[in-house]
All heavy atoms as an XYZ file, in Angstrom:
810
protein
N      23.626     16.622    -18.037
C      23.274     15.252    -18.303
C      22.008     14.870    -17.523
O      21.135     14.215    -18.061
C      24.445     14.359    -17.916
C      24.242     12.929    -18.306
S      24.293     12.725    -20.052
C      25.591     11.567    -20.176
N      21.939     15.286    -16.246
C      20.775     14.969    -15.422
C      19.526     15.623    -15.984
O      18.460     15.007    -16.046
C      21.019     15.402    -13.962
C      19.768     15.258    -13.137
C      22.159     14.604    -13.369
N      19.631     16.881    -16.417
C      18.487     17.601    -16.965
C      17.978     16.908    -18.222
O      16.775     16.752    -18.422
C      18.867     19.071    -17.253
C      17.759     19.790    -17.999
C      19.220     19.789    -15.969
N      18.884     16.452    -19.063
C      18.486     15.751    -20.288
C      17.768     14.457    -19.936
O      16.732     14.120    -20.511
C      19.719     15.478    -21.181
C      20.267     16.797    -21.714
C      19.359     14.538    -22.329
C      21.577     16.677    -22.422
N      18.312     13.713    -18.983
C      17.699     12.452    -18.564
C      16.299     12.687    -18.011
O      15.353     11.994    -18.383
C      18.568     11.761    -17.514
C      17.935     10.534    -16.937
C      17.844      9.370    -17.668
C      17.388     10.559    -15.657
C      17.246      8.242    -17.141
C      16.789      9.440    -15.123
C      16.720      8.281    -15.871
N      16.151     13.670    -17.098
C      14.849     13.945    -16.506
C      13.852     14.433    -17.550
O      12.689     14.047    -17.534
C      14.978     14.960    -15.375
C      15.686     14.462    -14.118
C      15.851     15.599    -13.121
C      14.944     13.308    -13.496
N      14.311     15.275    -18.444
C      13.429     15.790    -19.482
C      12.966     14.717    -20.439
O      11.808     14.692    -20.870
N      13.835     13.781    -20.761
C      13.451     12.724    -21.699
C      12.564     11.670    -21.049
O      11.868     10.935    -21.731
C      14.702     12.066    -22.290
O      15.415     11.383    -21.281
N      12.598     11.583    -19.718
C      11.782     10.568    -19.045
C      10.356     11.051    -18.799
O       9.493     10.257    -18.467
C      12.426     10.151    -17.720
O      12.443     11.238    -16.826
N      10.095     12.332    -18.960
C       8.751     12.875    -18.773
C       7.941     12.640    -20.038
O       8.457     12.670    -21.143
C       8.807     14.378    -18.491
S       9.659     14.762    -16.961
N       6.662     12.400    -19.862
C       5.795     12.235    -21.024
C       4.432     12.831    -20.722
O       4.017     12.927    -19.582
C       5.660     10.766    -21.400
O       4.968     10.076    -20.399
N       3.754     13.215    -21.764
C       2.399     13.737    -21.638
C       1.407     12.596    -21.686
O       1.701     11.518    -22.200
C       2.087     14.715    -22.781
C       2.931     15.958    -22.680
O       3.322     16.361    -21.589
N       3.223     16.569    -23.820
N       0.214     12.836    -21.190
C      -0.823     11.815    -21.198
C      -1.145     11.381    -22.626
O      -1.456     10.231    -22.878
C      -2.061     12.336    -20.486
C      -3.007     11.253    -20.057
C      -3.980     11.812    -19.059
C      -4.843     10.747    -18.475
N      -4.269     10.021    -17.385
N      -1.031     12.297    -23.568
C      -1.350     11.961    -24.956
C      -0.349     10.959    -25.537
O      -0.642     10.285    -26.506
C      -1.397     13.222    -25.814
C      -0.068     13.938    -25.933
C      -0.195     15.199    -26.745
C       1.159     15.892    -26.774
N       1.125     17.133    -27.472
N       0.842     10.853    -24.911
C       1.842      9.900    -25.371
C       1.675      8.528    -24.722
O       2.401      7.597    -25.041
C       3.258     10.415    -25.058
C       3.561     11.696    -25.811
O       2.970     11.908    -26.891
O       4.381     12.487    -25.312
N       0.728      8.397    -23.809
C       0.521      7.131    -23.098
C       0.006      6.074    -24.072
O      -0.760      6.369    -24.978
C      -0.462      7.325    -21.950
N       0.431      4.834    -23.868
C      -0.023      3.775    -24.774
C      -1.516      3.488    -24.619
O      -2.113      3.752    -23.582
C       0.807      2.570    -24.336
C       1.193      2.849    -22.922
C       1.311      4.341    -22.820
N      -2.108      2.946    -25.659
C      -3.531      2.590    -25.624
C      -3.781      1.396    -24.718
O      -4.898      1.174    -24.266
C      -4.033      2.270    -27.034
C      -4.051      3.498    -27.927
O      -4.178      4.618    -27.387
O      -3.931      3.341    -29.155
N      -2.742      0.623    -24.460
C      -2.850     -0.586    -23.659
C      -1.914     -0.479    -22.446
O      -0.862     -1.101    -22.431
C      -2.450     -1.780    -24.528
C      -3.320     -2.963    -24.315
O      -4.222     -2.917    -23.496
N      -3.054     -4.026    -25.032
N      -2.268      0.287    -21.415
C      -1.357      0.485    -20.279
C      -1.168     -0.811    -19.487
O      -2.033     -1.685    -19.482
C      -2.063      1.536    -19.425
C      -3.503      1.387    -19.768
C      -3.544      0.962    -21.210
N      -0.017     -0.919    -18.821
C       0.273     -2.092    -18.000
C      -0.505     -2.073    -16.696
O      -0.843     -3.125    -16.158
C       1.768     -2.168    -17.695
C       2.674     -2.419    -18.897
C       4.138     -2.355    -18.466
C       2.362     -3.757    -19.531
N      -0.780     -0.878    -16.162
C      -1.464     -0.740    -14.882
C      -2.622      0.232    -15.016
O      -2.534      1.217    -15.731
C      -0.508     -0.225    -13.801
C       0.651     -1.125    -13.552
C       1.884     -0.883    -14.137
C       0.513     -2.238    -12.731
C       2.954     -1.725    -13.906
C       1.577     -3.073    -12.494
C       2.801     -2.826    -13.089
N      -3.694     -0.048    -14.302
C      -4.839      0.849    -14.232
C      -5.105      1.180    -12.774
O      -5.034      0.301    -11.911
C      -6.088      0.194    -14.831
C      -6.053     -0.112    -16.315
C      -7.296     -0.899    -16.724
C      -5.964      1.170    -17.120
N      -5.429      2.436    -12.495
C      -5.751      2.862    -11.146
C      -7.184      2.447    -10.821
O      -8.120      2.771    -11.552
C      -5.599      4.376    -11.021
C      -5.885      4.983     -9.668
C      -4.920      4.420     -8.617
C      -5.769      6.489     -9.731
N      -7.338      1.695     -9.744
C      -8.655      1.259     -9.293
C      -8.964      1.957     -7.973
O      -8.083      2.148     -7.149
C      -8.676     -0.256     -9.055
C      -8.339     -1.083    -10.260
C      -9.576     -1.325    -11.049
C      -9.289     -2.300    -12.169
N     -10.487     -2.686    -12.849
N     -10.199      2.308     -7.734
C     -10.543      2.947     -6.463
C     -10.923      1.887     -5.440
O     -11.164      0.723     -5.772
C     -11.636      4.011     -6.650
C     -12.967      3.429     -7.050
O     -13.401      2.419     -6.512
N     -13.629      4.076     -7.996
N     -10.991      2.286     -4.182
C     -11.251      1.348     -3.092
C     -12.645      0.729     -3.188
O     -12.865     -0.380     -2.706
C     -11.064      2.028     -1.741
O     -11.968      3.096     -1.600
N     -13.574      1.417     -3.804
C     -14.903      0.856     -3.991
C     -14.889     -0.347     -4.930
O     -15.671     -1.277     -4.772
N     -13.993     -0.329     -5.900
C     -13.876     -1.445     -6.834
C     -13.109     -2.622     -6.234
O     -13.466     -3.774     -6.452
C     -13.146     -1.005     -8.107
C     -13.868      0.026     -8.931
C     -13.019      0.516    -10.079
O     -12.051      1.260     -9.827
O     -13.318      0.135    -11.227
N     -12.052     -2.329     -5.486
C     -11.166     -3.389     -4.996
C     -11.509     -3.874     -3.595
O     -11.232     -5.018     -3.257
C      -9.705     -2.906     -4.975
O      -9.577     -1.827     -4.046
C      -9.247     -2.487     -6.355
N     -12.075     -3.010     -2.762
C     -12.336     -3.358     -1.369
C     -11.158     -3.056     -0.454
O     -11.226     -3.282      0.746
N     -10.070     -2.531     -1.004
C      -8.886     -2.198     -0.196
C      -9.016     -0.770      0.315
O      -9.107      0.174     -0.461
C      -7.593     -2.357     -1.018
C      -7.421     -3.811     -1.425
C      -6.396     -1.859     -0.242
C      -6.255     -4.064     -2.358
N      -9.020     -0.647      1.636
C      -9.109      0.663      2.281
C      -8.039      0.732      3.354
O      -8.239      0.253      4.472
C     -10.490      0.850      2.899
C     -11.573      0.980      1.864
C     -12.963      0.992      2.488
N     -13.971      1.138      1.471
C     -14.467      0.128      0.754
N     -14.037     -1.086      0.944
N     -15.395      0.345     -0.160
N      -6.892      1.306      3.006
C      -5.785      1.409      3.951
C      -5.051      2.714      3.717
O      -4.740      3.062      2.584
C      -4.794      0.250      3.787
C      -3.627      0.332      4.729
C      -3.756     -0.108      6.030
C      -2.427      0.870      4.322
C      -2.695     -0.023      6.912
C      -1.359      0.961      5.193
C      -1.493      0.514      6.490
N      -4.808      3.440      4.791
C      -3.994      4.652      4.752
C      -3.063      4.618      5.942
O      -3.509      4.482      7.081
C      -4.852      5.915      4.820
C      -5.647      6.180      3.580
C      -6.379      7.503      3.677
O      -6.670      8.000      4.760
N      -6.666      8.079      2.539
N      -1.784      4.741      5.694
C      -0.787      4.780      6.758
C      -0.593      6.242      7.165
O       0.372      6.885      6.787
C       0.528      4.161      6.283
C       1.545      4.064      7.393
O       1.204      4.029      8.562
N       2.813      4.028      7.023
N      -1.546      6.757      7.928
C      -1.497      8.161      8.331
C      -0.636      8.325      9.580
O      -0.771      7.565     10.538
C      -2.900      8.688      8.594
C      -3.729      8.733      7.344
C      -5.080      9.348      7.579
O      -5.609      9.327      8.688
N      -5.657      9.910      6.543
N       0.227      9.327      9.561
C       1.103      9.629     10.689
C       0.713     10.965     11.298
O       0.420     11.911     10.581
C       2.561      9.698     10.225
C       3.150      8.409      9.673
C       4.536      8.669      9.107
C       3.210      7.351     10.737
N       0.728     11.016     12.614
C       0.467     12.245     13.350
C       1.721     12.619     14.131
O       2.136     11.871     15.018
C      -0.705     12.056     14.315
C      -2.041     11.877     13.635
C      -2.504     13.131     12.960
O      -2.312     13.291     11.759
N      -3.093     14.031     13.705
N       2.301     13.741     13.799
C       3.464     14.236     14.541
C       3.023     14.835     15.865
O       1.933     15.384     15.973
C       4.198     15.316     13.746
O       4.700     14.815     12.554
N       3.894     14.711     16.847
C       3.661     15.351     18.138
C       5.014     15.819     18.662
O       6.036     15.650     18.005
C       3.012     14.377     19.119
O       3.921     13.348     19.459
N       5.015     16.406     19.860
C       6.277     16.864     20.434
C       7.248     15.709     20.669
O       8.451     15.854     20.539
C       6.030     17.597     21.760
C       5.332     18.929     21.550
O       5.394     19.464     20.424
O       4.723     19.430     22.513
N       6.734     14.546     21.013
C       7.609     13.404     21.292
C       7.747     12.447     20.109
O       8.707     11.692     20.036
C       7.085     12.631     22.506
O       5.784     12.174     22.259
N       6.798     12.459     19.203
C       6.855     11.572     18.038
C       6.949     12.406     16.767
O       5.945     12.857     16.225
C       5.627     10.675     17.993
N       8.166     12.630     16.312
C       8.395     13.396     15.093
C       9.759     13.014     14.518
O      10.532     12.311     15.152
C       8.292     14.903     15.361
C       9.307     15.367     16.375
O      10.513     15.265     16.167
N       8.821     15.882     17.502
N      10.044     13.495     13.353
C      11.286     13.123     12.664
C      12.521     13.652     13.381
O      13.596     13.063     13.298
C      11.252     13.575     11.186
C      12.408     12.983     10.374
C      11.266     15.090     11.081
C      12.354     11.501     10.187
N      12.404     14.735     14.123
C      13.563     15.288     14.837
C      13.890     14.495     16.098
O      15.053     14.311     16.444
C      13.313     16.755     15.191
C      13.136     17.689     13.997
C      12.766     19.081     14.472
C      14.378     17.713     13.133
N      12.864     13.999     16.785
C      13.074     13.231     18.010
C      13.328     11.750     17.723
O      13.984     11.067     18.490
C      11.859     13.370     18.941
C      11.632     14.771     19.440
C      12.764     15.274     20.319
O      13.327     14.478     21.092
O      13.093     16.472     20.217
N      12.755     11.249     16.638
C      12.871      9.832     16.300
C      13.210      9.736     14.816
O      12.358      9.942     13.951
C      11.566      9.114     16.623
C      11.609      7.634     16.352
C      12.521      6.807     16.997
C      10.735      7.059     15.447
C      12.561      5.446     16.740
C      10.760      5.703     15.197
C      11.680      4.905     15.845
O      11.728      3.558     15.590
N      14.474      9.440     14.535
C      14.993      9.440     13.167
C      14.200      8.522     12.235
O      14.046      8.796     11.054
C      16.468      9.031     13.179
C      17.196      9.037     11.852
C      17.184     10.426     11.236
C      18.619      8.552     12.026
N      13.669      7.430     12.751
C      12.971      6.449     11.925
C      11.456      6.625     11.953
O      10.699      5.672     11.742
C      13.343      5.035     12.397
C      14.824      4.818     12.390
C      15.533      4.744     13.579
C      15.524      4.727     11.195
C      16.908      4.561     13.576
C      16.895      4.554     11.184
C      17.577      4.468     12.372
O      18.926      4.299     12.363
N      11.011      7.842     12.194
C       9.583      8.141     12.319
C       8.785      7.670     11.101
O       7.681      7.164     11.232
C       9.395      9.644     12.534
C       7.973     10.060     12.741
C       7.295      9.719     13.905
C       7.302     10.802     11.779
C       5.980     10.113     14.108
C       5.994     11.199     11.974
C       5.332     10.850     13.134
N       9.334      7.844      9.911
C       8.609      7.494      8.692
C       8.859      6.058      8.240
O       8.274      5.601      7.272
C       8.970      8.454      7.560
C       8.469      9.853      7.819
C       9.346     10.871      8.157
C       7.118     10.146      7.752
C       8.882     12.141      8.411
C       6.643     11.416      8.004
C       7.537     12.417      8.324
O       7.078     13.669      8.573
N       9.730      5.327      8.904
C      10.003      3.933      8.534
C       8.972      3.008      9.169
O       8.457      3.273     10.232
C      11.391      3.517      9.008
C      12.493      4.260      8.306
O      12.244      5.162      7.524
N      13.715      3.892      8.584
N       8.716      1.892      8.539
C       7.871      0.871      9.149
C       6.666      0.481      8.345
O       6.255     -0.663      8.372
N       6.058      1.396      7.638
C       4.903      1.048      6.837
C       5.336      0.309      5.582
O       6.391      0.563      5.027
N       4.517     -0.634      5.152
C       4.854     -1.363      3.935
C       3.760     -2.326      3.549
O       2.669     -2.321      4.117
N       4.074     -3.163      2.585
C       3.112     -4.142      2.097
C       3.828     -5.457      1.820
O       4.961     -5.467      1.367
C       2.397     -3.626      0.828
C       1.342     -4.625      0.356
C       3.365     -3.326     -0.277
C       0.464     -4.106     -0.747
N       3.137     -6.535      2.134
C       3.620     -7.872      1.803
C       2.574     -8.516      0.911
O       1.367     -8.338      1.122
C       3.827     -8.703      3.062
N       3.012     -9.243     -0.090
C       2.110     -9.909     -1.014
C       2.481    -11.381     -1.089
O       3.644    -11.717     -1.285
C       2.201     -9.259     -2.394
N       1.500    -12.236     -0.904
C       1.736    -13.671     -0.983
C       0.428    -14.431     -0.905
O      -0.596    -13.911     -0.467
N       0.468    -15.672     -1.315
C      -0.712    -16.533     -1.296
C      -0.813    -17.199      0.068
O      -0.259    -18.262      0.299
C      -0.606    -17.575     -2.410
C      -1.837    -18.431     -2.539
O      -2.827    -18.178     -1.814
O      -1.818    -19.356     -3.362
N      -1.530    -16.571      0.994
C      -1.594    -17.051      2.368
C      -2.454    -18.297      2.551
O      -2.210    -19.094      3.452
C      -2.115    -15.945      3.283
C      -1.256    -14.683      3.341
C      -1.903    -13.650      4.228
C       0.143    -15.006      3.808
N      -3.457    -18.493      1.723
C      -4.354    -19.635      1.897
C      -4.226    -20.680      0.789
O      -5.051    -21.575      0.673
C      -5.800    -19.165      2.027
C      -6.235    -18.322      0.846
O      -5.412    -18.034     -0.040
O      -7.416    -17.932      0.806
N      -3.185    -20.534     -0.020
C      -2.854    -21.530     -1.049
C      -3.976    -21.732     -2.069
O      -4.205    -22.838     -2.544
C      -2.483    -22.865     -0.389
C      -1.457    -23.625     -1.203
O      -0.772    -23.050     -2.024
N      -1.363    -24.912     -0.961
N      -4.667    -20.624     -2.425
C      -5.728    -20.717     -3.423
C      -5.285    -20.239     -4.803
O      -6.080    -20.156     -5.728
C      -6.980    -19.949     -2.967
C      -6.738    -18.453     -2.830
O      -5.593    -17.992     -3.018
O      -7.703    -17.730     -2.518
N      -3.992    -19.897     -4.920
C      -3.450    -19.439     -6.201
C      -3.606    -17.959     -6.446
O      -3.206    -17.450     -7.488
N      -4.171    -17.217     -5.491
C      -4.356    -15.765     -5.616
C      -3.493    -15.060     -4.590
O      -3.359    -15.512     -3.453
C      -5.832    -15.400     -5.402
C      -6.822    -16.025     -6.379
C      -8.249    -15.758     -5.933
C      -6.595    -15.500     -7.791
N      -2.923    -13.936     -4.974
C      -2.016    -13.183     -4.098
C      -2.825    -12.328     -3.128
O      -3.586    -11.452     -3.538
C      -1.060    -12.295     -4.926
C      -0.250    -13.149     -5.912
C      -0.146    -11.486     -4.026
C       0.616    -14.192     -5.251
N      -2.649    -12.592     -1.835
C      -3.282    -11.817     -0.772
C      -2.344    -10.682     -0.369
O      -1.136    -10.738     -0.623
C      -3.573    -12.727      0.425
C      -4.403    -13.939      0.015
O      -5.489    -13.744     -0.565
O      -3.955    -15.074      0.261
N      -2.882     -9.643      0.266
C      -2.100     -8.453      0.616
C      -2.163     -8.170      2.107
O      -3.235     -8.244      2.717
C      -2.632     -7.238     -0.155
C      -2.643     -7.357     -1.673
C      -3.317     -6.139     -2.290
C      -1.237     -7.533     -2.213
N      -1.003     -7.813      2.672
C      -0.917     -7.430      4.089
C      -0.226     -6.077      4.177
O       0.933     -5.939      3.791
C      -0.134     -8.485      4.872
C      -0.098     -8.252      6.358
C      -1.261     -8.263      7.111
C       1.102     -8.029      7.015
C      -1.239     -8.057      8.483
C       1.143     -7.826      8.391
C      -0.025     -7.840      9.107
O      -0.002     -7.637     10.469
N      -0.955     -5.065      4.634
C      -0.429     -3.716      4.769
C      -0.034     -3.478      6.219
O      -0.789     -3.819      7.133
C      -1.494     -2.677      4.378
C      -1.858     -2.691      2.926
C      -2.835     -3.548      2.446
C      -1.234     -1.845      2.039
C      -3.186     -3.567      1.112
C      -1.570     -1.840      0.700
C      -2.549     -2.707      0.232
N       1.135     -2.879      6.446
C       1.560     -2.552      7.806
C       1.591     -1.038      7.969
O       1.940     -0.314      7.052
C       2.951     -3.127      8.132
O       3.919     -2.572      7.233
C       2.954     -4.638      8.010
N       1.202     -0.596      9.159
C       1.153      0.829      9.437
C       2.051      1.208     10.590
O       2.395      0.372     11.422
N       2.438      2.451     10.627
C       3.265      2.969     11.718
C       2.419      3.263     12.949
O       2.739      2.829     14.042
C       3.975      4.248     11.293
C       4.964      4.027     10.179
O       4.733      3.235      9.286
N       6.074      4.731     10.223
N       1.353      4.035     12.766
C       0.504      4.445     13.882
C      -0.941      3.986     13.695
O      -1.817      4.386     14.433
C       0.548      5.969     14.035
C       1.914      6.499     14.383
C       1.936      8.023     14.442
O       1.153      8.705     13.783
N       2.842      8.552     15.236
N      -1.177      3.185     12.696
C      -2.516      2.651     12.429
C      -2.438      1.130     12.433
O      -1.360      0.546     12.315
C      -3.063      3.149     11.068
C      -3.230      4.654     11.062
C      -2.186      2.696      9.917
N      -3.577      0.499     12.559
C      -3.628     -0.963     12.553
C      -3.224     -1.513     11.191
O      -3.504     -0.913     10.159
C      -5.039     -1.451     12.869
O      -5.406     -1.089     14.165
N      -2.586     -2.665     11.213
C      -2.270     -3.371      9.982
C      -3.567     -3.908      9.384
O      -4.578     -4.033     10.072
C      -1.311     -4.531     10.263
C      -0.013     -4.064     10.868
O       0.413     -2.941     10.694
N       0.633     -4.953     11.589
N      -3.539     -4.237      8.096
C      -4.729     -4.770      7.415
C      -4.328     -5.958      6.553
O      -3.335     -5.907      5.831
C      -5.378     -3.714      6.511
C      -6.013     -2.553      7.231
C      -7.329     -2.975      7.818
C      -8.037     -1.773      8.404
N      -9.335     -2.113      8.905
N      -5.112     -7.030      6.644
C      -4.914     -8.219      5.822
C      -6.103     -8.354      4.879
O      -7.257     -8.361      5.316
C      -4.803     -9.464      6.705
C      -4.659    -10.801      5.979
C      -3.402    -10.833      5.113
C      -4.640    -11.939      6.992
N      -5.819     -8.444      3.588
C      -6.858     -8.537      2.572
C      -6.752     -9.855      1.825
O      -5.713    -10.181      1.255
C      -6.766     -7.376      1.573
C      -7.155     -6.059      2.177
C      -6.202     -5.191      2.691
C      -8.489     -5.672      2.235
C      -6.556     -3.989      3.261
C      -8.859     -4.459      2.792
C      -7.882     -3.628      3.299
O      -8.247     -2.432      3.850
N      -7.852    -10.606      1.851
C      -7.936    -11.873      1.127
C      -8.367    -11.588     -0.304
O      -9.363    -10.902     -0.545
C      -8.962    -12.789      1.811
C      -9.193    -14.055      1.086
N     -10.374    -14.350      0.435
C      -8.379    -15.128      0.890
C     -10.280    -15.537     -0.112
N      -9.085    -16.033      0.142
N      -7.604    -12.126     -1.256
C      -7.897    -11.942     -2.668
C      -9.016    -12.903     -3.072
O      -8.884    -14.111     -2.967
C      -6.634    -12.213     -3.489
C      -6.779    -11.821     -4.945
O      -7.869    -11.706     -5.461
N      -5.643    -11.616     -5.590
N     -10.131    -12.334     -3.535
C     -11.285    -13.137     -3.944
C     -11.321    -13.334     -5.460
O     -12.254    -13.928     -5.982
C     -12.563    -12.457     -3.471
C     -12.642    -12.362     -1.953
C     -13.731    -11.459     -1.453
C     -15.085    -11.900     -1.904
N     -16.164    -11.105     -1.290
N     -10.303    -12.837     -6.156
C     -10.252    -12.925     -7.616
C     -10.832    -11.698     -8.279
O     -11.554    -10.919     -7.659
N     -10.480    -11.514     -9.527
C     -10.983    -10.381    -10.322
C     -10.722     -9.034     -9.654
O     -11.558     -8.134     -9.696
C     -12.447    -10.544    -10.664
C     -12.724    -11.777    -11.485
C     -14.187    -11.851    -11.850
N     -14.375    -12.910    -12.799
C     -14.545    -12.723    -14.115
N     -14.554    -11.527    -14.612
N     -14.694    -13.762    -14.911
N      -9.573     -8.917     -8.995
C      -9.127     -7.692     -8.314
C     -10.099     -7.225     -7.229
O     -10.265     -6.031     -6.990
C      -8.868     -6.590     -9.340
C      -7.806     -6.962    -10.337
C      -7.636     -5.947    -11.432
O      -8.422     -5.009    -11.572
N      -6.599     -6.109    -12.209
N     -10.740     -8.159     -6.572
C     -11.630     -7.879     -5.435
C     -10.999     -8.483     -4.190
O     -10.532     -9.620     -4.202
C     -13.011     -8.506     -5.642
C     -13.694     -8.120     -6.923
C     -14.301     -6.775     -6.818
C     -15.104     -6.488     -8.091
N     -15.208     -5.121     -8.405
N     -10.996     -7.708     -3.103
C     -10.364     -8.125     -1.863
C     -11.333     -7.969     -0.703
O     -12.179     -7.089     -0.700
C      -9.103     -7.294     -1.596
C      -8.005     -7.540     -2.596
C      -7.996     -6.895     -3.819
C      -6.983     -8.426     -2.313
C      -6.984     -7.130     -4.743
C      -5.979     -8.665     -3.213
C      -5.975     -8.016     -4.435
N     -11.161     -8.833      0.302
C     -11.981     -8.789      1.509
C     -11.077     -8.573      2.710
O     -10.066     -9.260      2.859
C     -12.734    -10.110      1.668
C     -13.554    -10.194      2.926
C     -14.185    -11.563      3.116
O     -13.924    -12.482      2.325
O     -14.940    -11.702      4.084
N     -11.439     -7.636      3.562
C     -10.673     -7.351      4.781
C     -10.941     -8.466      5.797
O     -12.042     -8.596      6.314
C     -11.087     -5.996      5.345
C     -10.298     -5.586      6.575
O      -9.508     -6.405      7.095
O     -10.475     -4.438      7.016
N      -9.922     -9.285      6.079
C     -10.050    -10.377      7.044
C      -9.135    -10.157      8.244
O      -8.779    -11.094      8.947
C      -9.775    -11.750      6.389
C      -8.352    -11.811      5.830
C     -10.810    -12.053      5.322
C      -7.910    -13.203      5.440
N      -8.766     -8.913      8.489
C      -7.821     -8.581      9.555
C      -8.295     -9.069     10.909
O      -7.536     -9.724     11.632
C      -7.613     -7.054      9.610
O      -7.301     -6.571      8.294
C      -6.488     -6.692     10.555
N      -9.516     -8.749     11.281
C     -10.026     -9.103     12.611
C     -10.147    -10.612     12.777
O      -9.721    -11.159     13.788
C     -11.384     -8.426     12.845
C     -11.321     -6.913     12.904
C     -10.529     -6.373     14.083
O     -10.549     -6.998     15.162
O      -9.901     -5.323     13.927
N     -10.728    -11.293     11.793
C     -10.927    -12.742     11.930
C      -9.605    -13.505     11.933
O      -9.507    -14.590     12.520
C     -11.829    -13.271     10.810
O     -11.230    -13.056      9.551
N      -8.557    -12.931     11.327
C      -7.242    -13.563     11.314
C      -6.360    -13.084     12.463
O      -5.237    -13.534     12.616
C      -6.543    -13.287      9.988
N      -6.891    -12.167     13.284
C      -6.143    -11.579     14.416
C      -4.787    -11.040     13.971
O      -3.752    -11.344     14.553
C      -5.982    -12.600     15.536
N      -4.804    -10.205     12.924
C      -3.568     -9.690     12.348
C      -3.472     -8.162     12.404
O      -2.833     -7.557     11.563
C      -3.460    -10.140     10.874
C      -3.362    -11.629     10.694
S      -1.824    -12.312     11.276
C      -0.666    -11.625     10.109
N      -4.097     -7.530     13.397
C      -4.081     -6.066     13.456
C      -2.707     -5.513     13.810
O      -2.376     -4.388     13.450
C      -5.093     -5.530     14.485
O      -4.755     -6.056     15.768
C      -6.515     -5.918     14.103
N      -1.906     -6.285     14.544
C      -0.579     -5.812     14.924
C      -0.620     -4.719     15.971
O       0.337     -3.962     16.118
N      -1.719     -4.594     16.704
C      -1.859     -3.545     17.715
C      -0.725     -3.597     18.726
O      -0.424     -4.662     19.253
C      -3.188     -3.677     18.442
C      -4.387     -3.400     17.560
C      -4.484     -1.967     17.097
O      -4.074     -1.048     17.807
O      -4.955     -1.797     15.962
N      -0.107     -2.461     18.954
C       0.939     -2.354     19.964
C       2.286     -2.909     19.535
O       3.215     -2.973     20.316
N       2.405     -3.283     18.291
C       3.683     -3.828     17.811
C       4.080     -3.155     16.524
O       3.297     -2.774     15.737
C       3.571     -5.328     17.558
C       3.249     -6.086     18.837
C       3.150     -7.580     18.621
N       2.010     -8.130     17.951
C       0.766     -8.082     18.390
N       0.462     -7.441     19.465
N      -0.196     -8.677     17.737
């Protein structure tokens, strides 16, 4: 049953609709540049700390009440990033001016 389900859920690119719901945009187009990169060490790894991979995420909301959804990315070992939505899928990094890096927390 599982094999049938997995096989039926796969599709080829040629079967993709002409009008997709989502399009992949690169960081040059959007202005969003965030990577939650993790570096394992002897003391910081999945064996020593069970929740090593937990913590990174994204929050979406209209922070300045302009009707556009702003994005806040959180990182495990990297600084958080706050992006102001300027419309037309363009974002501006306002992390420093908003003092939202989350350093040390």
